[in-house]
C-alpha positions as CSV (number, residue, x, y, z in Angstrom):
1,M,0.1,0.0,0.1
2,A,1.4,3.4,-1.0
3,L,1.8,6.1,1.6
4,G,-0.2,9.3,1.1
5,A,1.0,12.7,1.4
6,T,1.2,14.6,4.8
7,I,-0.8,17.7,4.7
8,Y,0.5,20.9,6.3
9,K,-1.6,24.0,7.0
10,A,0.1,27.3,7.4
11,S,-1.0,30.8,8.3
12,I,1.8,33.2,7.1
13,D,2.0,36.9,7.9
14,I,4.6,38.5,5.5
15,S,6.3,41.9,5.8
16,D,8.5,42.3,2.8
17,V,10.1,45.7,3.3
18,D,12.3,45.1,0.1
19,R,9.3,44.8,-2.1
20,G,6.8,46.9,-0.1
21,Y,4.6,43.7,0.2
22,Y,2.5,43.1,3.3
23,G,0.0,40.3,3.3
24,S,-1.5,37.3,5.2
25,H,-2.0,33.9,3.5
26,L,-3.5,30.5,4.4
27,C,-1.7,27.8,2.6
28,T,-2.0,24.0,2.4
29,L,1.0,22.0,1.4
30,A,1.1,18.4,0.7
31,R,4.4,16.8,1.6
32,H,5.1,13.6,-0.5
33,P,6.4,10.7,1.5
34,S,9.8,11.1,-0.2
35,E,10.0,14.8,0.4
36,T,12.4,16.0,3.1
37,E,11.4,18.6,5.6
38,E,14.2,20.7,4.2
39,R,12.6,20.7,0.8
40,L,9.2,21.5,2.3
41,A,10.8,24.5,4.3
42,I,12.4,25.8,1.1
43,R,9.1,25.6,-0.9
44,M,7.5,27.6,2.0
45,L,10.2,30.1,1.9
46,A,10.0,30.5,-1.9
47,F,6.2,31.2,-1.5
48,C,7.0,33.9,1.1
49,L,9.6,35.5,-1.2
50,Y,7.5,35.7,-4.4
51,V,3.9,35.8,-3.4
52,G,2.1,39.1,-4.2
53,E,4.9,40.3,-6.5
54,T,2.3,40.5,-9.3
55,D,-1.4,40.1,-9.6
56,M,-1.0,36.6,-10.8
57,R,-1.6,33.4,-8.9
58,L,1.4,31.8,-7.1
59,E,0.6,28.1,-6.5
60,F,2.5,25.2,-5.1
61,G,3.0,22.4,-7.7
62,R,1.9,18.9,-7.1
63,G,5.3,18.2,-6.0
64,L,7.6,15.1,-6.2
65,S,4.7,12.9,-7.3
66,T,4.2,14.8,-10.6
67,E,7.1,14.9,-13.0
68,G,7.4,18.0,-15.0
69,E,5.9,20.3,-12.5
70,P,7.9,22.9,-10.4
71,A,7.8,23.3,-6.6
72,L,5.8,26.6,-7.3
73,W,4.6,28.4,-10.3
74,E,2.9,31.7,-11.0
75,I,0.2,31.4,-13.6
76,D,-1.5,34.3,-15.4
77,D,-5.2,34.7,-16.3
78,T,-4.7,33.0,-19.6
79,G,-3.2,29.9,-18.0
80,A,0.4,30.7,-19.2
81,I,3.2,30.1,-16.7
82,A,4.8,33.5,-15.9
83,R,7.2,32.1,-13.3
84,W,8.6,28.6,-12.7
85,I,10.3,28.1,-9.3
86,D,12.2,24.9,-8.6
87,V,14.0,23.8,-5.5
88,G,17.1,21.4,-5.4
89,V,19.5,20.8,-8.1
90,P,17.6,20.0,-11.3
91,D,19.5,18.8,-14.4
92,I,20.1,21.0,-17.3
93,K,17.4,19.3,-19.5
94,Q,14.8,20.1,-16.8
95,I,16.0,23.7,-16.6
96,R,15.8,24.2,-20.4
97,K,12.4,22.6,-20.6
98,A,11.0,24.8,-17.7
99,A,12.5,27.9,-19.4
100,G,10.8,27.0,-22.7
101,R,7.5,26.8,-20.8
102,S,7.7,29.9,-18.7
103,N,8.5,33.6,-18.8
104,E,11.0,33.3,-15.9
105,E,12.6,30.5,-14.1
106,I,14.1,30.5,-10.6
107,V,16.1,27.6,-9.1
108,I,16.7,27.7,-5.3
109,A,19.4,25.1,-4.8
110,Y,20.2,23.5,-1.4
111,G,22.4,20.8,-0.1
112,E,26.0,22.4,-0.2
113,D,27.6,19.1,-0.9
114,R,25.6,18.8,-4.0
115,I,25.6,22.4,-5.3
116,E,29.3,22.9,-6.0
117,P,29.6,19.9,-8.4
118,W,26.2,20.6,-9.9
119,W,27.2,24.2,-10.5
120,K,30.6,23.3,-11.9
121,Q,29.1,20.8,-14.3
122,N,26.1,22.9,-15.4
123,G,27.0,26.6,-14.7
124,S,28.2,27.5,-18.1
125,D,25.1,26.0,-19.7
126,M,22.8,27.6,-17.1
127,R,24.3,31.1,-18.1
128,K,23.0,30.6,-21.5
129,V,19.4,30.3,-20.3
130,E,18.2,33.9,-20.6
131,K,15.3,33.5,-18.2
132,L,17.0,31.7,-15.5
133,S,18.2,32.9,-12.1
134,V,19.8,30.6,-9.5
135,A,20.3,31.0,-5.9
136,M,21.5,28.7,-3.1
137,L,20.8,28.3,0.6
138,K,23.5,27.3,3.0
139,D,23.0,24.2,5.0
140,N,23.0,25.9,8.4
141,E,20.3,28.4,7.3
142,V,18.1,25.5,6.0
143,A,18.6,23.7,9.3
144,Q,17.3,26.7,11.2
145,M,14.0,26.6,9.3
146,I,13.2,22.9,10.2
147,P,11.9,23.5,13.7
148,L,9.4,25.8,12.2
149,M,7.8,23.1,10.1
150,S,4.7,21.6,11.8
151,R,1.5,20.2,10.5
152,T,-0.2,23.3,11.7
153,M,1.8,26.4,11.8
154,H,1.6,30.1,12.1
155,L,4.6,32.0,10.7
156,T,5.7,35.5,10.8
157,V,8.1,36.4,7.9
158,T,10.0,39.7,7.6
159,V,12.2,40.4,4.7
160,Q,14.6,43.3,4.7
161,D,17.9,44.0,2.9
162,G,17.7,40.5,1.4
163,V,17.6,38.8,4.8
164,V,14.6,36.7,5.6
165,W,13.4,36.2,9.3
166,L,11.0,33.5,9.8
167,S,9.5,32.8,13.3
168,D,6.7,31.1,15.1
169,S,5.9,31.5,18.8
170,V,9.0,29.6,19.8
171,N,11.7,29.3,17.0
172,T,13.3,31.8,14.7
173,A,15.4,31.3,11.6
174,Q,17.4,33.8,9.5
175,V,18.2,33.0,5.9
176,Q,19.3,34.7,2.8
177,L,19.4,33.7,-0.8
178,H,23.0,33.6,-2.1
179,W,22.8,34.3,-5.9
180,L,24.9,32.2,-8.3
181,L,23.1,33.7,-11.4
182,R,20.7,36.6,-11.3
183,R,18.7,38.0,-14.1
184,D,16.8,41.3,-13.3
């Protein structure tokens, strides 16, 4: 018998001083049995960093169970993919395919032991993808977010000067995207 997804419910209050965005969101995330808490936390972080940037809908993808879908995507009113956000270290074929299907692609890489060889092998090819931006998170920063992940959570998120503070009633994490390739 296959294991089902674990459902996480999040209430998130975001104060993004850098973008001038302030909002509250109720989110439901499905954690696939093979998904780590680290990946779940990074998907949540990506949502907080990009929600409300445009009038389009930012949605969580169906996750690891559905090949060819991102961690998150922003879809316009016509159904076109405006922004494709992936987490991890996708291969260059996936990156090119996503860039072909969207107006902008962002990869948030994690797992420092995997990032360096991945970037060394694929960095020059990724630089050729005009729509692509790539950031990484350091392992110690990702580890700070894990205690915040619970099946029912209320998070307060503040973004200022590129630094993100996430907190619940007990734990706090401070993280920052470290850009390897940034298209503005």
